[in-house]
N, CA and C atoms as a LAMMPS dump frame, in Angstrom:
ITEM: TIMESTEP
0
ITEM: NUMBER OF ATOMS
432
ITEM: BOX BOUNDS ff ff ff
-5.0000000000000000e+02 5.0000000000000000e+02
-5.0000000000000000e+02 5.0000000000000000e+02
-5.0000000000000000e+02 5.0000000000000000e+02
ITEM: ATOMS id mol type element x y z
1 1 1 N -13.107 -5.103 -12.54
2 1 2 C -13.186 -5.579 -11.169
3 1 3 C -14.383 -4.96 -10.477
4 2 1 N -15.071 -5.739 -9.655
5 2 2 C -16.24 -5.273 -8.917
6 2 3 C -15.806 -4.793 -7.531
7 3 1 N -16.116 -3.549 -7.215
8 3 2 C -15.78 -2.962 -5.916
9 3 3 C -17.057 -2.825 -5.106
10 4 1 N -16.995 -3.193 -3.844
11 4 2 C -18.125 -3.055 -2.933
12 4 3 C -18.608 -1.603 -2.933
13 5 1 N -19.931 -1.402 -2.927
14 5 2 C -20.508 -0.051 -2.978
15 5 3 C -20.031 0.834 -1.833
16 6 1 N -19.881 0.278 -0.628
17 6 2 C -19.448 1.084 0.517
18 6 3 C -18.002 1.542 0.345
19 7 1 N -17.157 0.695 -0.244
20 7 2 C -15.761 1.056 -0.507
21 7 3 C -15.711 2.143 -1.583
22 8 1 N -16.501 1.954 -2.633
23 8 2 C -16.568 2.949 -3.709
24 8 3 C -17.047 4.292 -3.151
25 9 1 N -18.054 4.267 -2.29
26 9 2 C -18.578 5.503 -1.691
27 9 3 C -17.522 6.189 -0.835
28 10 1 N -16.789 5.403 -0.067
29 10 2 C -15.73 5.956 0.781
30 10 3 C -14.648 6.611 -0.076
31 11 1 N -14.313 5.964 -1.196
32 11 2 C -13.333 6.514 -2.136
33 11 3 C -13.814 7.873 -2.662
34 12 1 N -15.053 7.926 -3.12
35 12 2 C -15.604 9.174 -3.649
36 12 3 C -15.678 10.261 -2.578
37 13 1 N -16.044 9.878 -1.364
38 13 2 C -16.101 10.841 -0.245
39 13 3 C -14.727 11.427 0.045
40 14 1 N -13.698 10.574 0.043
41 14 2 C -12.338 11.053 0.309
42 14 3 C -11.852 12 -0.786
43 15 1 N -12.17 11.669 -2.028
44 15 2 C -11.811 12.572 -3.12
45 15 3 C -12.449 13.942 -2.893
46 16 1 N -13.746 13.93 -2.639
47 16 2 C -14.493 15.181 -2.452
48 16 3 C -13.978 15.958 -1.243
49 17 1 N -13.747 15.26 -0.136
50 17 2 C -13.283 15.91 1.097
51 17 3 C -11.921 16.57 0.915
52 18 1 N -11.154 16.09 -0.051
53 18 2 C -9.82 16.636 -0.293
54 18 3 C -9.761 17.506 -1.546
55 19 1 N -10.929 17.844 -2.075
56 19 2 C -10.996 18.733 -3.23
57 19 3 C -10.453 18.135 -4.511
58 20 1 N -10.511 16.815 -4.624
59 20 2 C -9.996 16.138 -5.817
60 20 3 C -11.148 15.714 -6.726
61 21 1 N -10.907 15.813 -8.022
62 21 2 C -11.894 15.361 -8.989
63 21 3 C -11.809 13.846 -9.158
64 22 1 N -12.929 13.256 -9.526
65 22 2 C -12.984 11.836 -9.871
66 22 3 C -12.55 11.726 -11.328
67 23 1 N -11.41 11.071 -11.566
68 23 2 C -10.912 10.907 -12.931
69 23 3 C -10.758 9.429 -13.254
70 24 1 N -10.656 9.156 -14.543
71 24 2 C -10.469 7.775 -14.999
72 24 3 C -9.185 7.182 -14.41
73 25 1 N -8.101 7.951 -14.423
74 25 2 C -6.813 7.444 -13.923
75 25 3 C -6.903 7.142 -12.43
76 26 1 N -7.476 8.048 -11.651
77 26 2 C -7.608 7.818 -10.202
78 26 3 C -8.474 6.604 -9.924
79 27 1 N -9.543 6.456 -10.664
80 27 2 C -10.417 5.299 -10.496
81 27 3 C -9.674 4.007 -10.824
82 28 1 N -8.936 3.99 -11.923
83 28 2 C -8.197 2.789 -12.316
84 28 3 C -7.117 2.426 -11.297
85 29 1 N -6.432 3.43 -10.77
86 29 2 C -5.416 3.179 -9.737
87 29 3 C -6.082 2.566 -8.515
88 30 1 N -7.19 3.146 -8.093
89 30 2 C -7.912 2.646 -6.92
90 30 3 C -8.368 1.202 -7.136
91 31 1 N -8.973 0.915 -8.284
92 31 2 C -9.457 -0.438 -8.574
93 31 3 C -8.309 -1.442 -8.625
94 32 1 N -7.209 -1.037 -9.244
95 32 2 C -6.046 -1.925 -9.345
96 32 3 C -5.502 -2.255 -7.958
97 33 1 N -5.341 -1.235 -7.115
98 33 2 C -4.82 -1.474 -5.764
99 33 3 C -5.781 -2.3 -4.923
100 34 1 N -7.075 -2.124 -5.144
101 34 2 C -8.07 -2.899 -4.396
102 34 3 C -8.041 -4.366 -4.795
103 35 1 N -7.617 -4.645 -6.024
104 35 2 C -7.631 -6.028 -6.504
105 35 3 C -6.328 -6.779 -6.24
106 36 1 N -5.267 -6.073 -5.886
107 36 2 C -3.966 -6.707 -5.662
108 36 3 C -3.743 -6.974 -4.175
109 37 1 N -2.95 -7.996 -3.877
110 37 2 C -2.681 -8.371 -2.484
111 37 3 C -1.296 -7.976 -2.012
112 38 1 N -0.606 -7.146 -2.793
113 38 2 C 0.704 -6.675 -2.376
114 38 3 C 0.92 -5.257 -2.883
115 39 1 N 1.833 -4.537 -2.275
116 39 2 C 2.116 -3.171 -2.721
117 39 3 C 2.63 -3.175 -4.158
118 40 1 N 2.34 -2.095 -4.883
119 40 2 C 2.648 -2.024 -6.303
120 40 3 C 3.625 -0.896 -6.614
121 41 1 N 4.456 -1.12 -7.612
122 41 2 C 5.365 -0.066 -8.079
123 41 3 C 4.612 0.821 -9.067
124 42 1 N 5.102 2.041 -9.23
125 42 2 C 4.484 2.933 -10.21
126 42 3 C 4.617 2.331 -11.61
127 43 1 N 5.728 1.669 -11.889
128 43 2 C 5.922 1.058 -13.195
129 43 3 C 4.87 -0.023 -13.457
130 44 1 N 4.578 -0.832 -12.448
131 44 2 C 3.565 -1.87 -12.598
132 44 3 C 2.197 -1.235 -12.831
133 45 1 N 1.879 -0.223 -12.029
134 45 2 C 0.589 0.461 -12.172
135 45 3 C 0.468 1.033 -13.579
136 46 1 N 1.522 1.694 -14.061
137 46 2 C 1.501 2.287 -15.402
138 46 3 C 1.305 1.232 -16.485
139 47 1 N 1.855 0.039 -16.272
140 47 2 C 1.714 -1.024 -17.277
141 47 3 C 0.289 -1.573 -17.341
142 48 1 N -0.489 -1.37 -16.29
143 48 2 C -1.844 -1.91 -16.217
144 48 3 C -2.929 -0.9 -16.595
145 49 1 N -2.571 0.386 -16.654
146 49 2 C -3.561 1.415 -16.947
147 49 3 C -3.361 1.902 -18.38
148 50 1 N -4.36 1.68 -19.206
149 50 2 C -4.29 2.068 -20.61
150 50 3 C -4.606 3.548 -20.784
151 51 1 N -4.045 4.127 -21.816
152 51 2 C -4.341 5.505 -22.213
153 51 3 C -4.074 6.522 -21.119
154 52 1 N -3.013 6.328 -20.355
155 52 2 C -2.634 7.294 -19.327
156 52 3 C -1.124 7.483 -19.378
157 53 1 N -0.718 8.721 -19.375
158 53 2 C 0.71 9.041 -19.388
159 53 3 C 1.307 8.748 -18.014
160 54 1 N 2.563 8.328 -17.995
161 54 2 C 3.251 8.005 -16.74
162 54 3 C 3.195 9.174 -15.757
163 55 1 N 3.369 10.397 -16.247
164 55 2 C 3.339 11.578 -15.375
165 55 3 C 1.965 11.741 -14.741
166 56 1 N 0.917 11.478 -15.493
167 56 2 C -0.449 11.564 -14.973
168 56 3 C -0.671 10.537 -13.859
169 57 1 N -0.15 9.345 -14.058
170 57 2 C -0.269 8.291 -13.045
171 57 3 C 0.502 8.69 -11.789
172 58 1 N 1.717 9.17 -11.967
173 58 2 C 2.547 9.591 -10.83
174 58 3 C 1.854 10.701 -10.039
175 59 1 N 1.32 11.705 -10.732
176 59 2 C 0.631 12.815 -10.061
177 59 3 C -0.641 12.339 -9.359
178 60 1 N -1.338 11.407 -9.981
179 60 2 C -2.556 10.873 -9.366
180 60 3 C -2.236 10.108 -8.088
181 61 1 N -1.188 9.313 -8.119
182 61 2 C -0.781 8.579 -6.919
183 61 3 C -0.389 9.556 -5.813
184 62 1 N 0.345 10.601 -6.183
185 62 2 C 0.736 11.617 -5.211
186 62 3 C -0.494 12.281 -4.585
187 63 1 N -1.475 12.647 -5.403
188 63 2 C -2.703 13.28 -4.9
189 63 3 C -3.49 12.315 -4.014
190 64 1 N -3.58 11.051 -4.42
191 64 2 C -4.303 10.05 -3.63
192 64 3 C -3.588 9.783 -2.308
193 65 1 N -2.277 9.866 -2.319
194 65 2 C -1.508 9.683 -1.083
195 65 3 C -1.772 10.853 -0.13
196 66 1 N -1.74 12.064 -0.629
197 66 2 C -2.007 13.246 0.202
198 66 3 C -3.43 13.233 0.763
199 67 1 N -4.358 12.612 0.029
200 67 2 C -5.753 12.526 0.465
201 67 3 C -5.985 11.374 1.434
202 68 1 N -4.946 10.562 1.705
203 68 2 C -5.089 9.453 2.649
204 68 3 C -5.713 8.211 2.048
205 69 1 N -5.838 8.159 0.739
206 69 2 C -6.434 7.009 0.063
207 69 3 C -5.378 5.945 -0.213
208 70 1 N -4.19 6.39 -0.535
209 70 2 C -3.067 5.516 -0.861
210 70 3 C -1.949 5.778 0.134
211 71 1 N -1.204 4.735 0.468
212 71 2 C -0.031 4.931 1.327
213 71 3 C 1.209 4.378 0.643
214 72 1 N 2.315 4.996 0.976
215 72 2 C 3.613 4.584 0.46
216 72 3 C 4.152 3.474 1.346
217 73 1 N 4.706 2.443 0.737
218 73 2 C 5.273 1.312 1.46
219 73 3 C 6.747 1.206 1.087
220 74 1 N 7.647 1.712 1.944
221 74 2 C 9.067 1.579 1.634
222 74 3 C 9.466 0.106 1.645
223 75 1 N 10.209 -0.282 0.646
224 75 2 C 10.707 -1.659 0.57
225 75 3 C 12.164 -1.567 0.177
226 76 1 N 13.023 -1.583 1.188
227 76 2 C 14.435 -1.359 0.933
228 76 3 C 14.624 0.067 0.44
229 77 1 N 15.185 0.204 -0.756
230 77 2 C 15.395 1.529 -1.33
231 77 3 C 14.297 1.912 -2.318
232 78 1 N 13.279 1.065 -2.475
233 78 2 C 12.166 1.339 -3.391
234 78 3 C 10.959 1.808 -2.596
235 79 1 N 10.08 2.522 -3.273
236 79 2 C 8.8 2.882 -2.684
237 79 3 C 7.695 2.249 -3.512
238 80 1 N 6.865 1.495 -2.843
239 80 2 C 5.706 0.873 -3.467
240 80 3 C 4.465 1.541 -2.888
241 81 1 N 3.294 1.222 -3.449
242 81 2 C 2.07 1.875 -3.022
243 81 3 C 0.941 0.862 -2.896
244 82 1 N 0.052 1.131 -1.917
245 82 2 C -1.137 0.315 -1.728
246 82 3 C -2.216 1.185 -1.104
247 83 1 N -3.435 0.657 -1.029
248 83 2 C -4.511 1.408 -0.399
249 83 3 C -4.21 1.598 1.079
250 84 1 N -4.649 2.712 1.62
251 84 2 C -4.397 3.029 3.021
252 84 3 C -5.237 2.149 3.944
253 85 1 N -4.974 2.289 5.231
254 85 2 C -5.702 1.524 6.249
255 85 3 C -7.194 1.861 6.26
256 86 1 N -7.567 2.94 5.613
257 86 2 C -8.97 3.318 5.495
258 86 3 C -9.735 2.285 4.65
259 87 1 N -9.027 1.623 3.741
260 87 2 C -9.658 0.695 2.809
261 87 3 C -9.26 -0.767 3.023
262 88 1 N -8.101 -0.984 3.617
263 88 2 C -7.639 -2.339 3.922
264 88 3 C -7.157 -2.349 5.367
265 89 1 N -7.336 -3.447 6.09
266 89 2 C -6.875 -3.491 7.486
267 89 3 C -5.37 -3.22 7.592
268 90 1 N -4.973 -2.571 8.681
269 90 2 C -3.563 -2.27 8.927
270 90 3 C -2.762 -3.57 8.938
271 91 1 N -1.604 -3.539 8.29
272 91 2 C -0.766 -4.733 8.21
273 91 3 C 0.668 -4.32 7.899
274 92 1 N 1.547 -5.278 7.937
275 92 2 C 2.956 -5.093 7.579
276 92 3 C 3.279 -6.072 6.456
277 93 1 N 4.518 -6.047 6.011
278 93 2 C 4.914 -6.918 4.912
279 93 3 C 6.193 -7.672 5.239
280 94 1 N 6.247 -8.903 4.781
281 94 2 C 7.477 -9.696 4.79
282 94 3 C 7.824 -9.905 3.322
283 95 1 N 9.063 -9.611 2.962
284 95 2 C 9.463 -9.627 1.558
285 95 3 C 10.591 -10.614 1.319
286 96 1 N 10.455 -11.391 0.249
287 96 2 C 11.516 -12.325 -0.136
288 96 3 C 12.675 -11.533 -0.737
289 97 1 N 13.872 -11.794 -0.239
290 97 2 C 15.064 -11.09 -0.716
291 97 3 C 15.476 -11.506 -2.127
292 98 1 N 14.977 -12.633 -2.594
293 98 2 C 15.376 -13.123 -3.909
294 98 3 C 14.368 -12.71 -4.99
295 99 1 N 13.094 -13.024 -4.799
296 99 2 C 12.092 -12.757 -5.835
297 99 3 C 11.254 -11.504 -5.565
298 100 1 N 11.414 -10.908 -4.395
299 100 2 C 10.702 -9.686 -3.994
300 100 3 C 9.214 -9.894 -3.74
301 101 1 N 8.78 -11.153 -3.644
302 101 2 C 7.38 -11.412 -3.306
303 101 3 C 7.106 -10.807 -1.934
304 102 1 N 5.955 -10.138 -1.806
305 102 2 C 5.587 -9.482 -0.553
306 102 3 C 4.379 -10.189 0.045
307 103 1 N 4.478 -10.555 1.318
308 103 2 C 3.402 -11.25 2.021
309 103 3 C 2.891 -10.355 3.132
310 104 1 N 1.555 -10.189 3.199
311 104 2 C 0.969 -9.377 4.259
312 104 3 C 1.065 -10.111 5.593
313 105 1 N 1.432 -9.355 6.625
314 105 2 C 1.513 -9.893 7.978
315 105 3 C 0.528 -9.12 8.849
316 106 1 N -0.446 -9.829 9.386
317 106 2 C -1.418 -9.24 10.314
318 106 3 C -1.198 -9.903 11.663
319 107 1 N -0.632 -9.157 12.608
320 107 2 C -0.303 -9.76 13.886
321 107 3 C -0.434 -8.72 14.992
322 108 1 N -1.352 -8.945 15.896
323 108 2 C -1.596 -7.997 16.987
324 108 3 C -0.393 -7.872 17.924
325 109 1 N 0.4 -8.946 18.057
326 109 2 C 1.587 -8.885 18.931
327 109 3 C 2.584 -7.838 18.441
328 110 1 N 2.74 -7.741 17.108
329 110 2 C 3.639 -6.726 16.549
330 110 3 C 3.133 -5.339 16.905
331 111 1 N 1.833 -5.131 16.762
332 111 2 C 1.244 -3.812 17.042
333 111 3 C 1.445 -3.433 18.507
334 112 1 N 1.189 -4.369 19.4
335 112 2 C 1.347 -4.114 20.837
336 112 3 C 2.806 -3.8 21.156
337 113 1 N 3.723 -4.614 20.638
338 113 2 C 5.152 -4.407 20.89
339 113 3 C 5.632 -3.059 20.339
340 114 1 N 5.196 -2.693 19.143
341 114 2 C 5.605 -1.408 18.553
342 114 3 C 5.139 -0.242 19.427
343 115 1 N 3.915 -0.313 19.945
344 115 2 C 3.407 0.747 20.821
345 115 3 C 4.196 0.801 22.127
346 116 1 N 4.465 -0.367 22.708
347 116 2 C 5.227 -0.419 23.956
348 116 3 C 6.628 0.155 23.776
349 117 1 N 7.301 -0.229 22.686
350 117 2 C 8.657 0.264 22.436
351 117 3 C 8.678 1.776 22.197
352 118 1 N 7.666 2.272 21.526
353 118 2 C 7.584 3.712 21.288
354 118 3 C 7.402 4.455 22.606
355 119 1 N 6.539 3.924 23.476
356 119 2 C 6.326 4.543 24.79
357 119 3 C 7.588 4.481 25.638
358 120 1 N 8.29 3.335 25.597
359 120 2 C 9.54 3.198 26.346
360 120 3 C 10.591 4.203 25.886
361 121 1 N 10.499 4.606 24.633
362 121 2 C 11.433 5.598 24.089
363 121 3 C 11.017 7.023 24.469
364 122 1 N 9.919 7.131 25.233
365 122 2 C 9.459 8.44 25.684
366 122 3 C 8.604 9.175 24.668
367 123 1 N 8.008 8.439 23.74
368 123 2 C 7.175 9.049 22.704
369 123 3 C 5.728 8.595 22.837
370 124 1 N 4.829 9.402 22.313
371 124 2 C 3.431 9.015 22.199
372 124 3 C 3.279 8.369 20.828
373 125 1 N 2.866 7.109 20.766
374 125 2 C 2.765 6.42 19.47
375 125 3 C 1.772 7.11 18.532
376 126 1 N 2.202 7.356 17.306
377 126 2 C 1.306 7.913 16.291
378 126 3 C 1.249 7.011 15.063
379 127 1 N 2.395 6.528 14.622
380 127 2 C 2.443 5.61 13.486
381 127 3 C 3.768 4.866 13.527
382 128 1 N 3.871 3.832 12.713
383 128 2 C 5.116 3.08 12.653
384 128 3 C 5.252 2.418 11.291
385 129 1 N 6.461 1.982 11.027
386 129 2 C 6.77 1.245 9.807
387 129 3 C 7.666 0.08 10.216
388 130 1 N 7.342 -1.088 9.739
389 130 2 C 8.068 -2.285 10.139
390 130 3 C 8.294 -3.147 8.906
391 131 1 N 9.538 -3.441 8.581
392 131 2 C 9.88 -4.267 7.427
393 131 3 C 10.492 -5.59 7.891
394 132 1 N 10.118 -6.65 7.226
395 132 2 C 10.702 -7.96 7.491
396 132 3 C 11.169 -8.548 6.163
397 133 1 N 12.328 -9.204 6.183
398 133 2 C 12.876 -9.815 4.974
399 133 3 C 13.285 -11.249 5.272
400 134 1 N 13.249 -12.059 4.252
401 134 2 C 13.661 -13.445 4.361
402 134 3 C 13.678 -14.052 2.977
403 135 1 N 13.637 -15.368 2.908
404 135 2 C 13.605 -16.067 1.645
405 135 3 C 12.374 -16.951 1.642
406 136 1 N 11.529 -16.793 0.635
407 136 2 C 10.269 -17.55 0.575
408 136 3 C 10.537 -19.034 0.295
409 137 1 N 9.517 -19.858 0.484
410 137 2 C 9.645 -21.306 0.278
411 137 3 C 10.088 -21.657 -1.126
412 138 1 N 9.511 -20.978 -2.148
413 138 2 C 9.881 -21.277 -3.529
414 138 3 C 11.349 -21.029 -3.786
415 139 1 N 11.864 -19.891 -3.305
416 139 2 C 13.258 -19.529 -3.543
417 139 3 C 14.228 -20.333 -2.681
418 140 1 N 13.773 -20.82 -1.536
419 140 2 C 14.664 -21.538 -0.627
420 140 3 C 14.891 -22.992 -1.046
421 141 1 N 14.092 -23.517 -1.97
422 141 2 C 14.215 -24.916 -2.391
423 141 3 C 15.61 -25.247 -2.91
424 142 1 N 16.221 -24.326 -3.643
425 142 2 C 17.539 -24.592 -4.19
426 142 3 C 18.668 -24.301 -3.198
427 143 1 N 18.339 -23.714 -2.066
428 143 2 C 19.372 -23.354 -1.083
429 143 3 C 19.657 -24.439 -0.063
430 144 1 N 18.719 -25.355 0.107
431 144 2 C 18.841 -26.365 1.157
432 144 3 C 19.61 -27.569 0.692
């Protein structure tokens, strides 16, 4: 996969700023997440990266998460992973309850409402997590 030079540079800068080495596994995880349009499970990531032990992949994801390169995306009782807002625009996900397909939702109204609700609760907004679930068009065909 071809990664834009500015994105690659930002990745390398973040590694360096957090005292992390550039490794084959970290690079492959980064490239894989940059090429996918939905959050990924560790099992999926491990299936796509050759010659890397599962523990190495897990530790690399943990290090990349601590460095702000990767973020955890809770999906029900599972945790998935994707590139942080530093590399992809901030968004939320809507997930099909049947097939688990995840669709990115980019909506400024959600962001405004989340900030307003946080302020109404007497808090200064710092971050939020918002999950939406439903049934996608493909899965709903047999339900109607």
